[in-house]
N, C-alpha and C positions, 0 to 999 in steps of 0.2 A: 444350345439348350433351350427348352421349352419355356413358356411363361410361366411365372411364380404361381403356384397354387396356394393361395393364402389361407383358405378355410381350414384345411386339416392342420397346418402349421399353428394357427392361431388358436385352434381348440386345445392344443396340447401345451400351450406356453404358460409359464409360471407367472404368478402375481407379485414375486419378489422383486427387490431393486436389482438393476444390472445395467448392462451395456449391450446395444444392438449395432451390427454392422450390416449395411444394405450392400450386395454385391451383384455386379452385372455380369454379362455373358462371358467376358475374359477373365473373370475373377478379380476384377479391380473393385476396390472398396469406394462406392459411391458416396457414403454418409455414415458417419458414426454419431450416435446418440445415447443418451443416459436416460433413465427412467426410474421413478419411485415405484411404479407398478408396471413391469414390462409388458403384461398382456394388455393393459388398457392403453399403454402409450402405442405400442406398435399396431393395435387394432384400429386406432384412430386414422392411421394412414390408408386403410382400406374401406372407409366408410362410403356410402353411395353418394353423399353430397358434402358441401362445405369446404372442400379442399381448394387451394389456389391452383392456378394453372400450372406454376413452377412445381409445386409438390406433385401434382399429377403427372407431370413430365419425369420427375425423378422416380416415381412408382412404377411407371411403365417400363423403366430401364431394369428395374430389380429382378434378378433370377434367383437369389438366395439371400436369406437373412440369418446372420450368425448371432448368437446370444452369448453372453458371459453373465453369469449371476454374482453378484456382490453381497456383503453383508449389510451394506448401509448405502443410502443415496450419496453421501459424501465421498465413500469409496468408489462408487459409480462415477461421480464426476471426475475424480483424479484420474481413473483408469480412461475414461473418455478422452481427457486431455492428452493423455500418453499416447493413445491410439491415434489420435488426429495428428499429433506430431511425427509419428512413425509412418502412417499411411497416407498422410495429406490428401484426405478425400476432396474431391471438386465441389461437392455441394456444402462442406463445413467451411466456417471462418478460419482460414489458415494463415498465420502470420510467417513472415520471412524468418528463418532461423538465424538470428544474429549470432555468429560464431563466438563472439565474446563483447563485453560491454566495456565503455571507456573508463578510466580511472586516472586519478592524479597520483604518481608515484614519488615518494620521497625516499631517495636512496640512502644506503648505509655507507657513510664516507665522513671523514673529518670535517669536509665541507659539502653536505649534501646538496643534491640538486632536485628540483621539482620538475617533473616532466609528463607529459601525455603517455598513458600506458594502455595497451589493449593486448589480451593474450594471457599466457601462463604467468604466474607470479613467480618471482625469483628473489625474494629477500627485500627488505626495507618495509616501509609502511604505504598502505594504499588507502585512498579516500575515494568513495564512490559506492556503487556505479552511478554514473551520471546519465541523464536522459539522452544525451547525443554528444557527439565528439565536439560539436560547436560550443555546447555548455562547458566542457573541459577547458577548451582554448580560451573561452572568455574569462574563466577563473583563473587560469595561468596568467593571462594578460594583466588581471588585476593584482595578483600575488607578485608579479615581477615590479610593477610600479609601486606598491605599497612597501614591499620588504627587500627588493633587490637580491632575490635567491637566484643563483645561477641555474641556466637552462641547459648548459653545455654538456656534451659526452665527456666522460673520465679522461679519455685519450687526448681530446682537445684541450681540457683543463690542465693536464699534466704538462703540455709542452708549450704553454704560452710564455712569452717573454715580455709582452707588453699587453695592456687591456684591450679588449675587442670592442665593436661597435656598440654592443649591449651596454657596456659601462659608459660610453660616451653619450648615449640617450638616455641615461640615468635609469636603466633597467635591470642592472647588475652591480653589485658592490666590488667586483673584481677580486675575489679572494685567491684567484689563480696567481696573481702577482704580489700578494700580500698587502693590498690597500685597505684591507679590514682586518682586525684582530679576530682570532678564532672565537674568543668569548662573545664579541659583539655579533659575529655572524650566526653562532649558535642561539643568541637571544632573538635575532630576527626570524630564524627557523622556528623557535618556539611560538612566536607571534603568528607566524604564517599557519602553524598547525592549529592555534586557537581559532584563527580565522575560519579555517576549514571545517572545524568542529562546530561552527555556528556561534562562537562567542565574541562577535564583533563588538558589543558593547565593552567587554573587558579589555579588548585591544584598543578601543578608542581611549578608555580611561587611562591605560598605560601611557599611550602616547600623549596625554595631556600632562600627565605626572612628570614625564621626560622633558616635555617642552618647557615646563615651568621651572624644572630642575636646571636645564641648560641656561634659561634666561638668568635664574638667579647667580649661576656661576659665570655670567658675562659671556657665554659662548653662544652668541647671537646667530651665527650661521647655522649651528647645530639646532638651535631653537627654531629657525625659519624653516629648516627640513622638516621638522616634527610638525609644524604648523601646516606645511604643504600636505603631508601625509594625513593629518586629521581632516583636511578640507577634502582630500580625494576619497577618503573612507566614507565620509558623510555622504557624498555624491553617490558612491556605490551604495550605500544603505537606502538612499532615496530611490534608486532604480531597481534594486533588487528585492527590497522587503515589501511585503503586502501589508497594507495598512491594517492594524489590529489583529494581525496573523500570529500564529504560534503553532508549534508541533509539526508532525511529518504528515502530509496529506498528499494524496494523488486525486486529481479532479479530471473527469472524463465527460466530454460533451459529445454528442451525435447529431448529425444533420443528414437528411430530414429527421425530425424527431418521431414522426409516426410513417415509417418506410413503407409498411404494407398498404396503407390506404393510397398513399401517393403513388405507389407502383401501379395501383390499379387505375390510375389516371385521375387527375384533379380538373375540376370544371371551373373554379373560381379565376378571376382575372389575375391573381398573384401567383397562379401555380406553374407558370412557365418554367421556372427553375426545377420545381419537384418532378413534373412530367418528363422533362428532358434528362434530369439525373436518374429517373427510374428506367430510362429506355436507352442508355448509353450502349452503343453496339460493342459485343465481345464475340469475335468468331461468328458473326451473323446471328447471334441469338441475343434477344433483349435481356439485360441483366440490370437489376437494381444497384445503383451505385451509391454509397454512403460515405460519409467523412466522419471520422473520429478523431477529436483533439484531445491530447492529454497535457494537463498542466502539473508540475511536480514542485512541491514546497517542502523544504527541509528546514526545521528550526526556524519558521517563519520567513525563510528566504526562497524567493522563486528560482530555482536551479535552471529552468527552461522549459520548453514544450516540444511537442512532437506530433505529427499528423500522419494518419493512416487513411487509406482509401480502400477498404475491403469490399468485395462484391457480395451483395445480399442474394444469393442464389435462390433462395426459397422464399423470398419476400416476408421475411419475418418483421414483426413490429419493432420500433426503436428499442424498447426495453429487452426483448428477446435477443435482438442482434448486439446490443450492448453487453448482456449477460454473457453471451457466447464469445464476444470479444474478450472481456475481463477474464474469464475462465482461461482461454488460450494464453492470454498475456501473462497471468501470474502463475499458472499451474502447468503450461505446456512444457515445462523443461528450463534448464539455464540457471543463471544466477541472479534471476530478477529480484531486486529489493522490494520487500512488502512493507509499506507504511502502516501507521497506526489507523489511518482512516482512508478509505477509498469512497469518493463522492461521485455519484453518476447523475447527468442531467435529466435522465429518462427513468421512469420506475421500473425496477427490476423485481419480477415476481418471485424468483428465488433468491433473494438478497440474503436471507439468513443461511440458506445453504451455502453460498460462496463465502460468507463470513466464517462458517464453521470450517470450511475447507482451508481457507487461509489461516485461520488461527491454529488449526492442527499443523499446517505446514511450519509455522515459525515459533509455535509454542507460547503464544500470548494472543490476548484478545485483539482481533481486527474488525474494526466497524465498517460495514458497507452500507451507506446511507444514500437516500434520495431526497426525502423531504427533510430539508435543511433551511435554516433561517439565518438572517444576518449576513455576516461577511461570507460564510460557506454558501448560502444561496446566490451571492453576487460572483463567487468564484464559479459555481456550476453554469450560471448565465454567461459569464465570460468565456468559459470553454464551449458551450453551445454556439454562441455568437461567432467565435472564431472558426468554428466547424463549418458553420453555414458559409462564412466568407470564403473559406479554403475550397468549399464545393462549388460555390459560384464560379470561382476562378478556373476549376477544373472543367466544368461543364462547358464555360465559355471557350476554353481552349479546345476541349474535344469537338465542340460544335464547328469551331474554326477549322480544324484538321479534317473533319468530315466533309465540310464544303469544299475543301481542296481536292479530296478524293474524288468528289462527284464532277468537279471541273475537268480533272483529269480524264475521268470516264468519257465525258462529252468529247474532249479533244482526240481521245483515241478512237472515238465513235464505237465504243463497246456497249452491249446490252446489260452487262452486270458490272457492279461497282468492283474495282480492284480492291482485293482484300489483303494483300501483302505486297510490299515493295522493298528491294534491298539495292543498297548502293555501294560502291567499292571505289577505293581511292588509294593511291601509292605515295609513300613518303620515303625520302632519303636525302642524304646529304653528300652530293657528289658521288652518288652511286653507293655510298657506304651505308651499312645497317638498315637495308631497305625492309620496310614493313607495309604491308597491305591491310586495309580495314574493310570490314563489311558491317554495315548498319542496316537495322530491320525497322520498318515502320508499318503500321496498320492504320485503321481509320480512327483509333484512339491516340496515336502518336508513336513515339519511340518505343520499341520492345527490347529493352536493353539487356534482357536475359539471353536473347538470341545473337547479340553482337559477338563478332569473332575478328581476330588478328592473325595474320600469317607472316612468319618471318621468311623472307625469299631468299633462297639459295640457289646456286648453280646458274645463275643468270648474269650475262654480261653487265658489268657496272653502268648504271644509266638506262638500261634498256627497259622502258615503261611497258612496251608491248610484250616482251617476254614475261615481265612481272605480272602484268594483267592476265595473260594466258595461264601461268602457273596458278594464280589465285583462283580464277573461275574453275579450272580443272579440279584443284583441291577441294574447293567449296561444294561443287554440285556432282562430283563422282559418286559420293555416297547418298546424296539426296536423290540422285536418278534411280538408285536402288530401293527407294522407298524408306530410307532411314531418317526422314525429316519431313519438313513442309516446304514445297516449292513455292517460290514467289510467283506472282502475276507478272510483275515489271522488274526488270534488272536496269539499274542506272549506273553508268561508268562515268566517272570524273575525267573527261577526256574528248577528244575529237573522233573523226570517222576511222583513224587508224586503230585506235583501241576497241572501238565498237566492233569493227569488222574481225578483229582478231578473237574477241570474246565470242562473237557469234559463230566462228569456225568451231571453237571449243563446244560450245553447246550443241552444235550440229553433230559432232561426233558422239556426244553424250545422248542424242536423240531427244533433245529438250528444245526443239526450234520453236515450239508454241509458245515459248516465254517471251514476252514483249521486251526488247532490248533498246534502250535510249542512252545517248551520250550527252553530256552537258558541257559544251566547249565555251570557254571564256571568250568574250570579245576582245577587240584590239586594245582598248584600255583597261580591260579586266575589271570593268565596274559592273556591279548588280543591275540586272535588267537589260544588259546588253548580250548576254549569253545566246548561243545557238543550240537548238535541241537536235541533235543528229540521230538518224535512224540508220538501220542496216542498209548497205548498199549506197550510201551518200545522200539519201533524202533527208529532209528537215520536217519536223513537227511544228507548225506555226503556232505559237502560245502568244497571247497578249504580254507584253513585258512586265506589267503590274498586275496580272490576273492571278487568281487563287492556285491555278496549276503550275504556274512559273514558280510562285512562291513555295509550293510544296517541294518541286524539284531543288530549288535553291537551299531549302531548309535541309533536305536530306544529304545533299551535297556537301553543305558547310558541316554537319554532323559528322560525315564519313572523314571529311579533311581533319577535323579536330581529334577524333578517334585514332586516325592514322598517324598524326604528328605525335600525340601522346605515346603511342607505341614505339615509334622511331625514336623519340627522346629516351625513353626507358631503356630501350635496347642499347642505345649509344652510351648511356650513363653506366650500364651494366659492363659494356665492354672497357670503358674508362676505368672502372673500379677493379678490374683484373690487374694482377701484378705478377712479379716472378714467384711469389709464394703459390699461386694457383696451379704452377706446373710441378710443384715437388710432391712426390707420392707421400700420402700419410697426413698432408696438411689439408683439413676440411674447413668448413666456416667456422667452427668453435675455436680451434687452434690458431687459425688465421687472426680471429678478434683477439685473442689472448696475447699473441705476439705483437699485434699492432698497438694493443692498449699498454702493453709493458715498454715498448720501445718508441712508439709513436709515428714510425715510418719504416718503409723497407730499406732506406739508406741507412738508417740506425742499426737495423738488424744485420745489414751486410757488414756493418763496421765493428759488430761485436764478435767476441771469441765464442767457440762452441760452449766453453764452461758458462759464460754469461747467458748464452741462449737456453741452456739446460736448466736455467733457474726459473724459467717461465712455467707455470702450472701446465701439466699434461705434456711436457716436452722432455723425452728421455735424453740421455747422454748420446745414444746412437742416432736418434732423430735429429738432435742438435748437430751432430756431425754431418748428416746428410744435408740439412738446411744451409750450413756453412759452405759446404762443397758446391752445392747448387747455385748459390748466390755468387760464388767465385768462379764459375765455369769449370768446375772439377767433377 
């Protein structure tokens, strides 16, 4: 396709609000934007001067611009975020699509349980969503210590004959074996719900009243338990409550605050972080890296925080970057909770527009503020300070990783820096449940989206050479046909035997130009005593404590961790298999129903067909088949 002819396109462009999509040669959407005036906004991309280098690079790739007219700028903003979510353009701020958000689930049961929940809802009451899984687990930990609500599954609860460890460490009141009356347990659940609703002061008042009543009745042990609960609740309030705070507020800080000027290069003595952050390498292209930190307050209680590291592809200012992020965060789809107030540490030019869009989404007024005072100003500063600290840590880590790649380049005597490194490891237990891992690193560190695991089949038990051969063949057969990105260096966790077997496979795939290294453990298996093996039996001499050796050790350890995790998962899955899995008509749902009803396969085997047919979803005919299969008929 020829270069985009902007002049006739701009001449006929409307001045109404809408959304524009910039498309390249292959029809890929490069960038999606919204505008109050489409003609004025799109024309700005084709002016003779004043564009940043990154914007000019974007415009050079454009071969077509598609326009959708909307009735208002708010509608254009909503459509823009929907298209960003669908198209995932490389030049927009695109957040990872969280499949679901974490909740606390209170089940429907005579003795309800409180549990972590993520996914489709299925009855009971839900509290959240929480900003992160860690925030949910922290809250559950507090609830168990304060109220003793059971965390166990119904099947486990139903088949207990004595209290479990949770009761012994004072985290559960053991309703499974009748150590607490149903009325008292229900009262504990009521107090836990009040706590989750932000009514901690009311819970504290009830604890005090119960302690005084128990003391007046000379029930001093019970009064002491309430005293301990009061003390723990006060400590929780000190840790979680923000001084002088109230209401529902999300606070977002960004670092660096003025990303455009810093991307251009800072000249003052304190600008090392900014210039480094602005030029973190990504695929060989300088990309401005920023950090956004979110703090989440509900009913004056700090639920938690979360950190994002979006890439600033167009060198936008801090305010523009934060506006793009917040628009995608709240309006990009999903079940994101929208608070009463959103506070940004950088000025948002279109704060009123975002406020209108959020208000329309939830049907109530949502304030989007930047110029705040008092406690809210301290919140904004805290978020910005935390974002800068996180960005500092990221940049330092990436500088360290980059220096290790440079050292490896020197050791290999290459003219160009290795851009991609892949490492393989094999994990098994006596030859059973063999799993191979492949981890990927570039000059920024791990590329976890490209990690892969391979379940090894058809290989003699314990044959690591055969496992490596199968893994390398499966990994690179498609890559050899151009269906992915080939690495510059392949590392095998093993010695000369594994390396030479992998080299044979790569040769059959015509990929001999990929550098192949093995990292063999020393005689005592201590770090620093490894030998770096090359194809044919040669060695790559690396200083034991040098950056290149540290890089190879790091990727080896990550491949080892990833392989072990896969092996353990596969082994656990095989252990969870039972005689029920081999019965036609018994899927995961019916299996869960049977085990929840009877508690174990042995109990099912001892039941009659009539008893089995009482389980929901099990017909009389299927019950007969289950009974016959479990008894060898």
